[in-house]
C-alpha positions in Angstrom: 14.2 6.3 -4.9 14.5 4.8 -8.5 13.1 5.0 -12.2 12.2 2.3 -14.5 11.8 3.0 -18.2 9.6 0.2 -18.8 7.4 -2.8 -17.0 9.9 -5.0 -15.0 10.4 -7.3 -12.3 11.6 -5.5 -9.3 13.1 -6.7 -5.7 14.1 -4.3 -3.1 16.1 -5.9 -0.4 17.8 -4.6 3.0 20.8 -6.7 3.7 23.2 -6.6 6.9 26.8 -5.9 6.2 27.7 -9.6 6.4 25.1 -10.0 3.2 22.5 -11.6 5.3 18.9 -10.6 4.0 17.3 -8.5 6.8 14.0 -7.5 4.9 12.5 -7.9 1.7 10.5 -4.6 1.0 8.9 -5.3 -2.3 9.1 -7.9 -4.9 7.0 -8.1 -8.1 6.5 -6.5 -11.4 6.3 -2.6 -11.7 5.2 -0.2 -14.5 7.7 2.4 -15.9 7.8 5.5 -13.6 9.5 6.8 -10.5 9.2 4.8 -7.1 10.2 5.5 -3.7 10.7 3.0 -0.5 11.3 3.8 3.1 12.5 1.1 5.1 11.2 1.0 8.9 14.2 -0.2 10.4 12.7 -3.7 11.0 13.3 -7.1 9.8 10.8 -9.2 8.1 9.6 -10.8 11.4 8.7 -7.2 12.6 11.9 -7.1 15.1 13.7 -3.7 15.4 17.3 -3.9 13.9 20.3 -2.9 16.1 22.3 0.4 15.5 24.8 -0.2 12.7 25.1 -0.2 8.9 23.0 -2.0 6.4 22.6 -1.9 2.4 19.6 -1.5 0.3 19.5 -3.1 -2.9 17.2 -2.3 -5.9 17.2 -5.2 -8.6 15.5 -4.4 -11.9 15.2 -7.4 -14.0 18.6 -9.2 -14.7 20.5 -5.8 -15.6 20.4 -3.1 -13.1 21.4 -2.8 -9.6 21.4 -0.1 -7.2 22.9 -0.2 -3.8 22.5 2.4 -0.8 24.2 2.4 2.5 21.8 2.7 5.1 23.2 3.7 9.0 20.8 3.2 11.8 22.2 5.6 14.7 
């Protein structure tokens, strides 16, 4: 979940702990507001990822980054 104050370009990406991109959940412009994304535990090809730790990163323009640890048990 994240909030945008004004229209901006946003990317929501999931990485492995070794910084390899696993899945790109969203990429594009968004209007101001509150957004929520849920990762389905699969890579961009639809393959279910193994148990372990992952990182979700939300990039908003060139200024703001939010990172969250995700654990698949």
